[in-house]
N, C-alpha and C positions, 0 to 999 in steps of 0.2 A: 600662302604656300601650301597649306593643307588641301585647299580646293584644287590646286594644280595637280597635286599628287593623287587626289581622288579621281580627277578626270583622266589622268594617265592610267590609273588602274582600270577604269572603265574602258578606255581605249584599247588597252592590252587585252582585256577580256573579249571585246568585240572582234579584235584581230584573231585571237585564238579560236573563237567560235566560228568565224568565217573560214579559217584554215581547216577546222575539223569538218565542216560541211563540204569543203572542196575535196578533202582527202576521201571522205565517204562517197562523194559523187564519182571521183576518179576510180574508186574501187568497185563501182557498180552498185553501191547502195543508194537508196533514195533519201531525200531530205525528210520524208514523212515516216521513215523507218523508226520504230519506237526506241531502239538503242541509240541511234544517231540523235534523235530528239532529246533523249535523256542526257546524253553527253553534252550537248550544246546547252541545255538548260542548267546543268551542273556548272559548266564553265561560266555562264552568265551570272549564276547565283554566287559563285566564288568571287567574281569581279565586283559584284554589288557589295558583298561582304567586305572585301579588301578596301573598296572606296569608302565605305562607312567607317572602317577602322582608321583610315587616314584622316578622316574628318574628326573623329573622336580624339586621335592623338594631337591634332592641331588645336582643338579646343582645350585639351588638358595642358598643353604647352602655354596657351594663352592665359589660362587661369594661374599657372605657376608664375609666369612673368608679371602678371598683375599683382599677385601676392608679394612677390619680391620687391616690386616697386612701392607698394604700401608699407612694407617693412622698412625699406630704405628711407622713405619719407618720415616715418615715425622716429627712426633712430636719428635722423637729421634734426628733427624738431627737438628731441631730447638733448642732443649735443649742443644745439643753439642755446637752449634754456640754461644748460649747465655753464656754458661759456659766459653767458650774460650775467648769471649770478656771481660767477668768479670775478668778472670785471667790476661789478657793483661792490663786491667785497674789497677788491683792491683799491677802488676809489675811496671807499669809506676808511680803510686803513691808512691810506696816504693822507686823507684829510685830517684824521685824528693825529697823525704824526706831525703834520704841519702846524696844527693848532698847539700841540705840545711845545714845538720849537718856538713858536711866536710867543707863547705864554711864559716859558721858562728861558727862552733863548737869549 
């Protein structure tokens, strides 16, 4: 998803740069005019920055989800062990109670 958003940011920047060039040409300016070149370079730079930011956000989300998964796995294992120990305790208690009943019963 992050890659798609990054590509969309780059696409939007290219469209904006193309529009800036078209507007400059329609106004009589040339493509090699320093002001036009700087504006287009700034637009492309901003697009690259935004695309990189989208990739960073996606990686950060991925790290967060992996961490949450590991925590859920850890908690699940702990709860499993606790339930297992409680079951063993219940079995031992039931066995002792039965032995008492048979012995004294």
